[in-house]
GUTORLO-593977 format. One line per field, with one value per atom (N, C-alpha, C): residue number from 1; atom name; x, y, z. Coordinates in steps of 0.02 Angstrom, whole numbers, plus 50000, padded with zeros to 5 digits. Layout:
// residues N
num: (NUM  ...)
atomo: (CA  ...)
x: (X  ...)
y: (Y  ...)
z: (Z  ...)
This chain:
// residues 298
num: (1  1  1  2  2  2  3  3  3  4  4  4  5  5  5  6  6  6  7  7  7  8  8  8  9  9  9  10  10  10  11  11  11  12  12  12  13  13  13  14  14  14  15  15  15  16  16  16  17  17  17  18  18  18  19  19  19  20  20  20  21  21  21  22  22  22  23  23  23  24  24  24  25  25  25  26  26  26  27  27  27  28  28  28  29  29  29  30  30  30  31  31  31  32  32  32  33  33  33  34  34  34  35  35  35  36  36  36  37  37  37  38  38  38  39  39  39  40  40  40  41  41  41  42  42  42  43  43  43  44  44  44  45  45  45  46  46  46  47  47  47  48  48  48  49  49  49  50  50  50  51  51  51  52  52  52  53  53  53  54  54  54  55  55  55  56  56  56  57  57  57  58  58  58  59  59  59  60  60  60  61  61  61  62  62  62  63  63  63  64  64  64  65  65  65  66  66  66  67  67  67  68  68  68  69  69  69  70  70  70  71  71  71  72  72  72  73  73  73  74  74  74  75  75  75  76  76  76  77  77  77  78  78  78  79  79  79  80  80  80  81  81  81  82  82  82  83  83  83  84  84  84  85  85  85  86  86  86  87  87  87  88  88  88  89  89  89  90  90  90  91  91  91  92  92  92  93  93  93  94  94  94  95  95  95  96  96  96  97  97  97  98  98  98  99  99  99  100  100  100  101  101  101  102  102  102  103  103  103  104  104  104  105  105  105  106  106  106  107  107  107  108  108  108  109  109  109  110  110  110  111  111  111  112  112  112  113  113  113  114  114  114  115  115  115  116  116  116  117  117  117  118  118  118  119  119  119  120  120  120  121  121  121  122  122  122  123  123  123  124  124  124  125  125  125  126  126  126  127  127  127  128  128  128  129  129  129  130  130  130  131  131  131  132  132  132  133  133  133  134  134  134  135  135  135  136  136  136  137  137  137  138  138  138  139  139  139  140  140  140  141  141  141  142  142  142  143  143  143  144  144  144  145  145  145  146  146  146  147  147  147  148  148  148  149  149  149  150  150  150  151  151  151  152  152  152  153  153  153  154  154  154  155  155  155  156  156  156  157  157  157  158  158  158  159  159  159  160  160  160  161  161  161  162  162  162  163  163  163  164  164  164  165  165  165  166  166  166  167  167  167  168  168  168  169  169  169  170  170  170  171  171  171  172  172  172  173  173  173  174  174  174  175  175  175  176  176  176  177  177  177  178  178  178  179  179  179  180  180  180  181  181  181  182  182  182  183  183  183  184  184  184  185  185  185  186  186  186  187  187  187  188  188  188  189  189  189  190  190  190  191  191  191  192  192  192  193  193  193  194  194  194  195  195  195  196  196  196  197  197  197  198  198  198  199  199  199  200  200  200  201  201  201  202  202  202  203  203  203  204  204  204  205  205  205  206  206  206  207  207  207  208  208  208  209  209  209  210  210  210  211  211  211  212  212  212  213  213  213  214  214  214  215  215  215  216  216  216  217  217  217  218  218  218  219  219  219  220  220  220  221  221  221  222  222  222  223  223  223  224  224  224  225  225  225  226  226  226  227  227  227  228  228  228  229  229  229  230  230  230  231  231  231  232  232  232  233  233  233  234  234  234  235  235  235  236  236  236  237  237  237  238  238  238  239  239  239  240  240  240  241  241  241  242  242  242  243  243  243  244  244  244  245  245  245  246  246  246  247  247  247  248  248  248  249  249  249  250  250  250  251  251  251  252  252  252  253  253  253  254  254  254  255  255  255  256  256  256  257  257  257  258  258  258  259  259  259  260  260  260  261  261  261  262  262  262  263  263  263  264  264  264  265  265  265  266  266  266  267  267  267  268  268  268  269  269  269  270  270  270  271  271  271  272  272  272  273  273  273  274  274  274  275  275  275  276  276  276  277  277  277  278  278  278  279  279  279  280  280  280  281  281  281  282  282  282  283  283  283  284  284  284  285  285  285  286  286  286  287  287  287  288  288  288  289  289  289  290  290  290  291  291  291  292  292  292  293  293  293  294  294  294  295  295  295  296  296  296  297  297  297  298  298  298)
atomo: (N  CA  C  N  CA  C  N  CA  C  N  CA  C  N  CA  C  N  CA  C  N  CA  C  N  CA  C  N  CA  C  N  CA  C  N  CA  C  N  CA  C  N  CA  C  N  CA  C  N  CA  C  N  CA  C  N  CA  C  N  CA  C  N  CA  C  N  CA  C  N  CA  C  N  CA  C  N  CA  C  N  CA  C  N  CA  C  N  CA  C  N  CA  C  N  CA  C  N  CA  C  N  CA  C  N  CA  C  N  CA  C  N  CA  C  N  CA  C  N  CA  C  N  CA  C  N  CA  C  N  CA  C  N  CA  C  N  CA  C  N  CA  C  N  CA  C  N  CA  C  N  CA  C  N  CA  C  N  CA  C  N  CA  C  N  CA  C  N  CA  C  N  CA  C  N  CA  C  N  CA  C  N  CA  C  N  CA  C  N  CA  C  N  CA  C  N  CA  C  N  CA  C  N  CA  C  N  CA  C  N  CA  C  N  CA  C  N  CA  C  N  CA  C  N  CA  C  N  CA  C  N  CA  C  N  CA  C  N  CA  C  N  CA  C  N  CA  C  N  CA  C  N  CA  C  N  CA  C  N  CA  C  N  CA  C  N  CA  C  N  CA  C  N  CA  C  N  CA  C  N  CA  C  N  CA  C  N  CA  C  N  CA  C  N  CA  C  N  CA  C  N  CA  C  N  CA  C  N  CA  C  N  CA  C  N  CA  C  N  CA  C  N  CA  C  N  CA  C  N  CA  C  N  CA  C  N  CA  C  N  CA  C  N  CA  C  N  CA  C  N  CA  C  N  CA  C  N  CA  C  N  CA  C  N  CA  C  N  CA  C  N  CA  C  N  CA  C  N  CA  C  N  CA  C  N  CA  C  N  CA  C  N  CA  C  N  CA  C  N  CA  C  N  CA  C  N  CA  C  N  CA  C  N  CA  C  N  CA  C  N  CA  C  N  CA  C  N  CA  C  N  CA  C  N  CA  C  N  CA  C  N  CA  C  N  CA  C  N  CA  C  N  CA  C  N  CA  C  N  CA  C  N  CA  C  N  CA  C  N  CA  C  N  CA  C  N  CA  C  N  CA  C  N  CA  C  N  CA  C  N  CA  C  N  CA  C  N  CA  C  N  CA  C  N  CA  C  N  CA  C  N  CA  C  N  CA  C  N  CA  C  N  CA  C  N  CA  C  N  CA  C  N  CA  C  N  CA  C  N  CA  C  N  CA  C  N  CA  C  N  CA  C  N  CA  C  N  CA  C  N  CA  C  N  CA  C  N  CA  C  N  CA  C  N  CA  C  N  CA  C  N  CA  C  N  CA  C  N  CA  C  N  CA  C  N  CA  C  N  CA  C  N  CA  C  N  CA  C  N  CA  C  N  CA  C  N  CA  C  N  CA  C  N  CA  C  N  CA  C  N  CA  C  N  CA  C  N  CA  C  N  CA  C  N  CA  C  N  CA  C  N  CA  C  N  CA  C  N  CA  C  N  CA  C  N  CA  C  N  CA  C  N  CA  C  N  CA  C  N  CA  C  N  CA  C  N  CA  C  N  CA  C  N  CA  C  N  CA  C  N  CA  C  N  CA  C  N  CA  C  N  CA  C  N  CA  C  N  CA  C  N  CA  C  N  CA  C  N  CA  C  N  CA  C  N  CA  C  N  CA  C  N  CA  C  N  CA  C  N  CA  C  N  CA  C  N  CA  C  N  CA  C  N  CA  C  N  CA  C  N  CA  C  N  CA  C  N  CA  C  N  CA  C  N  CA  C  N  CA  C  N  CA  C  N  CA  C  N  CA  C  N  CA  C  N  CA  C  N  CA  C  N  CA  C  N  CA  C  N  CA  C  N  CA  C  N  CA  C  N  CA  C  N  CA  C  N  CA  C  N  CA  C  N  CA  C  N  CA  C  N  CA  C  N  CA  C  N  CA  C  N  CA  C  N  CA  C  N  CA  C  N  CA  C  N  CA  C  N  CA  C  N  CA  C  N  CA  C  N  CA  C  N  CA  C  N  CA  C  N  CA  C  N  CA  C  N  CA  C  N  CA  C  N  CA  C  N  CA  C  N  CA  C  N  CA  C  N  CA  C  N  CA  C  N  CA  C  N  CA  C  N  CA  C  N  CA  C  N  CA  C  N  CA  C  N  CA  C  N  CA  C  N  CA  C  N  CA  C  N  CA  C  N  CA  C  N  CA  C  N  CA  C  N  CA  C  N  CA  C  N  CA  C  N  CA  C  N  CA  C  N  CA  C  N  CA  C  N  CA  C  N  CA  C  N  CA  C  N  CA  C  N  CA  C  N  CA  C  N  CA  C  N  CA  C  N  CA  C  N  CA  C)
x: (51024  51006  50939  50941  50879  50843  50797  50775  50703  50714  50657  50602  50538  50482  50423  50393  50322  50264  50269  50243  50253  50181  50187  50217  50188  50206  50286  50308  50384  50422  50384  50422  50398  50350  50341  50395  50404  50457  50541  50533  50601  50627  50565  50569  50584  50543  50559  50528  50498  50460  50390  50356  50301  50244  50262  50214  50254  50208  50247  50191  50218  50170  50141  50066  50026  50013  50037  50012  49984  49920  49886  49892  49889  49889  49867  49842  49803  49807  49831  49826  49776  49750  49712  49710  49701  49695  49636  49622  49541  49536  49499  49487  49560  49601  49662  49708  49714  49755  49766  49827  49855  49824  49781  49765  49798  49847  49876  49859  49810  49784  49833  49874  49906  49872  49848  49827  49880  49897  49942  49866  49884  49836  49848  49896  49923  49996  50019  50091  50128  50135  50192  50195  50148  50174  50172  50148  50178  50248  50271  50345  50392  50360  50395  50410  50341  50332  50355  50368  50370  50326  50261  50201  50146  50113  50045  50007  49968  49918  49877  49830  49783  49793  49747  49739  49786  49818  49863  49845  49812  49778  49830  49870  49924  49882  49867  49839  49883  49919  49970  49927  49937  49914  49969  49932  49985  50031  50078  50101  50097  50072  50031  50071  50156  50200  50161  50140  50131  50068  50007  49951  49889  49870  49824  49759  49747  49671  49645  49574  49557  49500  49459  49405  49428  49483  49488  49484  49459  49431  49485  49525  49570  49541  49495  49459  49398  49368  49330  49349  49408  49438  49473  49490  49512  49458  49410  49340  49309  49303  49285  49315  49382  49432  49421  49422  49408  49338  49294  49224  49215  49260  49259  49302  49320  49356  49319  49272  49221  49168  49173  49107  49043  48992  48930  48879  48893  48853  48862  48816  48826  48837  48876  48900  48955  48958  49018  49078  49124  49194  49223  49282  49324  49391  49403  49474  49515  49583  49643  49691  49716  49768  49837  49884  49931  49994  50040  50099  50110  50148  50174  50175  50114  50107  50165  50207  50270  50322  50320  50377  50345  50360  50308  50300  50364  50365  50301  50308  50253  50192  50167  50109  50054  50061  49987  49947  49939  49881  49840  49883  49861  49818  49845  49828  49736  49757  49699  49658  49653  49604  49584  49606  49582  49520  49520  49469  49432  49411  49388  49300  49239  49176  49160  49171  49147  49068  49041  48960  48939  48971  48947  48884  48934  48894  48837  48816  48739  48686  48628  48579  48540  48494  48456  48425  48378  48329  48376  48438  48478  48506  48516  48540  48469  48415  48351  48350  48360  48336  48394  48456  48497  48492  48435  48424  48483  48515  48555  48556  48487  48472  48527  48559  48605  48684  48687  48750  48764  48829  48854  48869  48893  48911  48982  49020  49112  49135  49196  49233  49296  49333  49392  49451  49503  49563  49621  49665  49741  49773  49793  49813  49895  49930  49991  50043  50123  50150  50169  50209  50220  50274  50310  50357  50319  50258  50224  50172  50150  50095  50116  50152  50190  50158  50102  50054  50057  50060  50070  50009  50003  49959  49906  49931  49892  49852  49863  49825  49779  49804  49747  49695  49711  49651  49609  49641  49617  49556  49580  49538  49476  49482  49427  49374  49420  49379  49325  49363  49314  49255  49257  49210  49163  49198  49119  49121  49150  49126  49115  49170  49142  49140  49121  49120  49183  49225  49281  49353  49396  49440  49484  49497  49528  49589  49649  49705  49742  49769  49811  49884  49938  50005  50049  50094  50150  50191  50215  50259  50315  50350  50432  50425  50466  50468  50546  50557  50620  50634  50598  50608  50593  50626  50614  50547  50543  50483  50414  50417  50351  50330  50374  50355  50312  50247  50213  50155  50156  50117  50099  50088  50074  50034  49986  49932  49917  49919  49926  49861  49811  49775  49755  49753  49753  49719  49707  49648  49701  49757  49802  49822  49798  49830  49880  49918  49984  50018  50095  50138  50160  50148  50165  50249  50272  50349  50404  50381  50400  50465  50426  50448  50517  50524  50580  50622  50629  50643  50624  50564  50544  50472  50473  50418  50373  50306  50282  50223  50185  50125  50091  50081  50039  49962  49929  49853  49821  49784  49749  49689  49669  49593  49609  49657  49685  49704  49722  49719  49695  49635  49587  49498  49507  49433  49401  49426  49373  49417  49381  49425  49463  49521  49569  49576  49584  49600  49644  49705  49777  49771  49776  49796  49861  49884  49962  49975  50039  50075  50143  50193  50251  50285  50325  50345  50422  50455  50525  50550  50611  50667  50719  50754  50805  50868  50911  50965  51022  51025  51064  51021  50952  50913  50922  50924  50908  50985  51046  51098  51129  51098  51093  51060  51000  50956  50978  51008  51034  51113  51147  51225  51183  51145  51110  51082  51049  51019  51066  51138  51202  51221  51199  51226  51296  51310  51386  51370  51434  51435  51449  51393  51400  51415  51461  51479  51444  51404  51359  51387  51442  51469  51520  51552  51600  51551  51487  51448  51420  51404  51382  51446  51504  51561  51579  51573  51578  51519  51460  51419  51409  51438  51449  51391  51396  51333  51265  51305  51251  51209  51239  51211  51158  51197  51152  51100  51075  51032  50978  50992  50960  50892  50847  50798  50787  50781  50764  50692  50680  50612  50631  50571  50569  50574  50600  50612  50531  50481  50431  50375  50404  50368  50293  50299  50243  50186  50204  50143  50121  50166  50155  50098  50115  50087  50012  50014  49953  49893  49925  49885  49849  49922  49896  49850  49850  49811  49735  49733  49654  49627  49668  49635  49636  49665  49650  49590  49589  49534  49456  49460  49412  49383  49441  49416  49389  49409  49369  49308  49303  49229  49187  49198  49159  49139  49206  49175  49130  49141  49086  49015  49019  48949  48959  48921  48927  48860  48804  48751  48763  48800  48828  48877  48871  48920  48986  49040  49106  49115  49085  49079  49033  48989  48944  48995  49030  49071  49132  49161  49212  49181  49126  49102  49080  49082  49058  49138  49187  49240  49318  49291  49336  49392)
y: (51194  51119  51089  51042  50995  50967  51020  50991  50947  50887  50843  50837  50869  50878  50855  50852  50839  50894  50926  50997  51054  51067  51123  51195  51198  51245  51255  51219  51208  51234  51207  51231  51300  51321  51393  51444  51406  51433  51441  51392  51364  51434  51455  51513  51571  51600  51651  51697  51693  51764  51777  51837  51841  51838  51840  51842  51796  51749  51685  51687  51710  51713  51633  51642  51578  51532  51577  51551  51590  51580  51620  51573  51616  51587  51633  51605  51644  51590  51613  51582  51614  51576  51590  51538  51566  51531  51502  51436  51413  51358  51355  51295  51245  51283  51280  51237  51268  51249  51302  51295  51347  51330  51351  51331  51383  51341  51389  51358  51401  51363  51399  51352  51363  51347  51395  51359  51385  51323  51321  51340  51385  51406  51383  51384  51377  51338  51315  51287  51335  51401  51433  51420  51432  51421  51345  51295  51225  51225  51249  51247  51288  51346  51384  51336  51305  51268  51206  51177  51099  51061  51090  51047  51047  50991  50986  51055  51070  51114  51087  51146  51107  51148  51125  51158  51106  51166  51108  51158  51115  51154  51097  51156  51135  51145  51101  51103  51081  51140  51140  51121  51069  51047  51042  51038  51010  50958  50948  50881  50820  50758  50710  50672  50683  50634  50679  50716  50750  50770  50764  50772  50732  50683  50627  50646  50720  50759  50760  50729  50751  50786  50793  50842  50918  50934  51011  51065  51032  51089  51064  51022  50994  50943  50922  50862  50888  50942  50979  51020  51046  51081  51047  50992  50943  50911  50900  50888  50932  50989  51039  51047  51057  51067  51011  50943  50897  50896  50922  50929  50977  51037  51066  51040  50993  50955  50915  50888  50823  50858  50804  50816  50835  50868  50896  50835  50777  50719  50671  50629  50580  50514  50515  50449  50415  50342  50320  50339  50338  50373  50317  50309  50261  50276  50252  50285  50230  50255  50197  50225  50183  50176  50160  50222  50183  50184  50137  50126  50058  50036  49965  49973  49934  49927  49896  49860  49828  49881  49931  49995  50045  50051  50106  50171  50201  50263  50268  50216  50216  50177  50155  50123  50181  50237  50286  50281  50265  50245  50176  50117  50059  50077  50107  50110  50148  50189  50241  50218  50164  50124  50067  50043  50005  50035  50103  50151  50180  50158  50199  50163  50190  50181  50163  50090  50075  50039  50074  50065  50035  50019  50013  49964  49920  49842  49838  49898  49917  49936  49883  49912  49971  50001  50058  50055  49993  49967  49953  49937  49908  49973  50028  50094  50128  50118  50150  50116  50041  50000  50032  50048  50067  50140  50190  50251  50305  50272  50311  50317  50324  50323  50370  50411  50462  50436  50378  50356  50355  50389  50376  50315  50300  50228  50248  50219  50222  50158  50144  50072  50107  50059  50068  50012  50038  49980  49982  49931  49974  49911  49938  49888  49856  49890  49860  49894  49877  49895  49860  49875  49837  49782  49798  49736  49672  49686  49626  49608  49651  49612  49591  49651  49625  49683  49708  49751  49832  49881  49933  49962  49990  50016  50061  50101  50131  50099  50027  49978  49952  49939  49904  49964  50014  50066  50076  50075  50090  50036  49980  49916  49940  49937  49953  49999  50063  50127  50100  50067  50033  49997  49954  49920  49949  49997  50018  50085  50111  50192  50227  50242  50308  50363  50413  50488  50523  50491  50521  50468  50492  50447  50467  50463  50496  50439  50460  50421  50457  50423  50440  50405  50447  50424  50467  50423  50455  50515  50562  50606  50625  50664  50672  50762  50774  50859  50862  50939  50941  50992  50979  51003  50963  50948  50907  50943  51007  51023  51008  50995  50977  50908  50865  50803  50777  50750  50747  50806  50843  50909  50936  50902  50938  50885  50927  50870  50921  50883  50910  50878  50919  50904  50921  50897  50913  50886  50915  50892  50869  50872  50862  50786  50767  50685  50676  50607  50590  50531  50567  50514  50472  50411  50358  50330  50359  50343  50401  50475  50513  50552  50546  50584  50542  50487  50432  50420  50454  50442  50374  50340  50269  50298  50347  50360  50317  50307  50253  50292  50273  50294  50346  50395  50450  50442  50449  50432  50492  50508  50586  50565  50644  50629  50606  50639  50609  50546  50509  50435  50392  50417  50376  50410  50456  50487  50495  50514  50532  50585  50630  50672  50619  50650  50612  50681  50655  50710  50659  50701  50656  50681  50648  50680  50650  50686  50650  50687  50653  50681  50670  50714  50714  50654  50615  50551  50551  50578  50563  50630  50641  50708  50675  50676  50676  50680  50635  50656  50710  50710  50765  50842  50851  50894  50920  50876  50897  50927  50894  50918  50997  50996  51066  51133  51098  51149  51150  51121  51123  51170  51166  51206  51267  51263  51357  51388  51346  51371  51402  51375  51387  51471  51479  51520  51530  51466  51436  51455  51461  51464  51389  51373  51297  51286  51244  51216  51156  51169  51076  51022  51039  50991  50957  50980  50978  50921  50957  50928  50860  50849  50788  50729  50771  50700  50699  50742  50721  50687  50681  50632  50559  50561  50501  50464  50434  50410  50360  50334  50288  50356  50385  50429  50469  50486  50544  50504  50451  50416  50399  50409  50379  50439  50406  50439  50448  50514  50525  50532  50488  50472  50481  50530  50525  50461  50451  50397  50380  50421  50413  50405  50373  50359  50317  50273  50221  50262  50304  50350  50387  50423  50472  50445  50389  50354  50329  50305  50289  50353  50405  50483  50505  50484  50522  50483  50422  50391  50393  50405  50401  50477  50521  50598  50589  50563  50583  50530  50467  50423  50461  50482  50509  50579  50612  50681  50649  50595  50574  50547  50506  50486  50555  50600  50651  50701  50700  50740  50706  50624  50584  50578  50582  50577  50633  50670  50753  50754  50691  50705  50657  50635  50572  50617  50611  50633  50609  50637  50613  50556  50566  50517  50454  50464  50389  50357  50406  50356  50336  50360  50334  50266  50268  50209  50144  50168  50115  50097  50138  50107  50080  50081  50078  50132)
z: (49510  49527  49513  49481  49465  49534  49571  49626  49606  49644  49643  49693  49667  49696  49670  49696  49651  49663  49710  49743  49689  49672  49624  49671  49744  49771  49774  49785  49781  49716  49668  49589  49592  49618  49610  49663  49715  49762  49727  49700  49676  49618  49581  49535  49552  49635  49672  49633  49582  49567  49580  49609  49636  49575  49519  49479  49422  49394  49341  49279  49209  49164  49148  49146  49138  49196  49268  49326  49363  49401  49460  49516  49569  49641  49694  49737  49808  49875  49931  49992  50030  50077  50136  50191  50248  50311  50322  50328  50346  50401  50443  50488  50507  50528  50549  50516  50440  50385  50347  50300  50251  50202  50143  50092  50022  49988  49925  49883  49820  49756  49701  49671  49614  49535  49495  49436  49379  49345  49286  49224  49190  49136  49074  49063  48988  48979  48926  48906  48929  48931  48952  49033  49074  49133  49154  49107  49115  49113  49069  49048  49098  49134  49192  49261  49270  49354  49317  49265  49274  49286  49287  49300  49245  49225  49179  49196  49145  49160  49199  49244  49302  49363  49395  49470  49517  49558  49620  49684  49720  49788  49844  49885  49940  50012  50048  50126  50143  50201  50239  50326  50342  50412  50476  50526  50589  50586  50595  50585  50613  50563  50576  50630  50645  50685  50760  50752  50826  50837  50793  50800  50767  50794  50749  50763  50779  50769  50688  50692  50609  50612  50677  50682  50717  50694  50705  50641  50598  50551  50493  50478  50441  50387  50422  50391  50338  50359  50342  50274  50293  50240  50170  50187  50147  50089  50136  50113  50055  50076  50025  49989  49986  49921  49878  49890  49858  49808  49844  49835  49769  49763  49728  49656  49639  49600  49563  49607  49584  49529  49483  49448  49475  49442  49468  49471  49435  49431  49498  49486  49559  49523  49484  49453  49500  49473  49522  49514  49592  49579  49605  49566  49586  49625  49666  49720  49712  49688  49677  49733  49784  49808  49796  49753  49728  49772  49743  49798  49817  49851  49881  49951  49983  50067  50097  50063  50083  50117  50071  50097  50120  50184  50218  50207  50181  50138  50085  50046  49995  50002  50075  50072  50086  50079  50086  50054  49984  49927  49972  49971  50000  50050  50120  50173  50176  50133  50127  50092  50043  50009  50047  50101  50149  50187  50189  50231  50181  50125  50081  50091  50108  50116  50031  50006  49951  49961  49900  49914  49829  49779  49713  49729  49779  49761  49796  49834  49876  49830  49845  49799  49825  49783  49812  49862  49862  49906  49973  49978  50024  50049  50013  50054  50086  50057  50087  50152  50157  50216  50282  50254  50296  50321  50298  50320  50282  50229  50199  50112  50097  50023  49981  50011  49969  49952  49977  49975  49907  49885  49824  49799  49725  49731  49721  49749  49762  49747  49719  49696  49738  49775  49793  49761  49732  49716  49752  49748  49784  49730  49677  49625  49627  49671  49689  49641  49624  49578  49528  49475  49442  49435  49495  49506  49546  49569  49608  49558  49512  49452  49385  49374  49292  49261  49280  49241  49247  49200  49220  49259  49335  49352  49308  49269  49208  49176  49151  49122  49164  49235  49269  49275  49287  49307  49235  49182  49125  49111  49124  49114  49160  49234  49273  49238  49222  49206  49141  49093  49033  49066  49110  49137  49165  49215  49260  49247  49202  49181  49236  49288  49326  49313  49344  49311  49333  49383  49404  49430  49434  49471  49521  49591  49638  49650  49639  49655  49711  49759  49820  49821  49833  49818  49864  49890  49913  49868  49884  49842  49865  49839  49874  49875  49912  49930  49936  49923  49930  49984  50030  50105  50157  50204  50262  50297  50297  50342  50311  50255  50222  50224  50250  50249  50313  50286  50352  50393  50328  50368  50301  50234  50177  50134  50095  50070  49995  49943  49867  49841  49815  49790  49718  49657  49599  49533  49474  49431  49373  49385  49333  49318  49353  49362  49392  49385  49413  49367  49406  49357  49416  49420  49478  49487  49524  49540  49510  49492  49470  49518  49578  49624  49657  49628  49657  49590  49547  49483  49440  49458  49420  49393  49334  49331  49288  49288  49247  49207  49174  49140  49167  49128  49161  49177  49227  49235  49246  49201  49182  49148  49136  49101  49030  49018  48940  48928  48975  48976  48987  49030  49040  49031  48991  48970  49020  49087  49127  49182  49212  49266  49300  49318  49376  49438  49488  49543  49587  49605  49626  49682  49740  49803  49829  49872  49892  49955  49983  50034  50045  50031  50034  50083  50082  50121  50111  50064  50060  50042  50051  50008  49974  49925  49882  49921  49934  49975  49941  49880  49855  49860  49852  49864  49914  49979  50050  50059  50038  50053  50038  49968  49942  49968  49999  50034  50102  50144  50196  50178  50151  50130  50114  50066  50057  50117  50160  50208  50252  50247  50305  50256  50194  50165  50151  50121  50105  50011  49986  49912  49904  49842  49842  49769  49768  49714  49693  49653  49638  49627  49565  49537  49608  49656  49698  49747  49765  49806  49796  49730  49707  49708  49691  49689  49778  49824  49880  49891  49869  49924  49868  49820  49790  49743  49692  49647  49720  49745  49776  49833  49868  49913  49889  49830  49788  49755  49748  49736  49803  49846  49906  49918  49943  49972  50052  50069  50145  50178  50223  50259  50337  50368  50445  50494  50538  50589  50615  50597  50633  50550  50513  50452  50465  50505  50521  50550  50592  50623  50575  50537  50483  50435  50404  50349  50382  50451  50462  50478  50511  50525  50442  50409  50337  50291  50310  50252  50294  50359  50391  50368  50375  50377  50293  50247  50161  50159  50175  50167  50188  50251  50277  50249  50223  50178  50118  50077  50014  50029  50092  50104  50118  50154  50177  50105  50073  50011  49950  49951  49921  49956  50005  50052  50086  50066  50102  50154  50133  50197  50243  50249  50317  50357  50403  50457  50461  50479  50477  50520  50582  50624  50624  50579  50562  50501  50470  50413  50437  50499  50536  50567  50586  50622  50565  50513  50456  50424  50421  50406  50442  50512  50563  50575)
């Protein structure tokens, strides 16, 4: 069955092999989280996993719907993993919140963008007067979606990149998972870019280092599960013999096209966007405490 998922970790699990040619991985527990790093090294590994060449870091955290704490190690862990992917120079970083704020499961990016500490407009003298001379130049934007603007998101970002010439772009977007248990407790970070809408079958232009000419770091949290994938997973878990064609026929075309999201999705998005935004802020401004940053962004 063609499982719909944006997570490289789940793609690896689907293959069920301990070793995959062209793919290396390792896991560790640190600061109240589990971190799994998957490195797709070449086109062979890319074809097997079904994801572009690059690094994919999955950080499993306590469930957002049950625990809103961020100062228990998870914030530091995420910021550290993000910092590893950032360019070594101190140039401007553009943070882009992808998605539609009017659709709750897709509002992660826009809500995250609202909490980004934007500093590009601040002069060096003003930063000195604030007592924060090390503030990095950061710009943030939430470009909306094609149906709202009539412009491809990738085109908007490319235009901004051409104008302000950032050293890197960080995108934040909601993702799709194949398992309910990963909704609201998983963060994926990747340097391979992102194809907005791919998880829900509405793929747009890819946003990556190849299309923008600068490093692109994609951060996402799974907020939906494809209905057909979920049904298959539940039946498989019950160890039944599954006739995929019969299952799809029983579901019907309309149900098969549905996406499932948790009932507490509002809380999930609120807490996830806060954690992601603060992780990005801390990664970009390592000389400023998380508490001070939180007081600046609210």
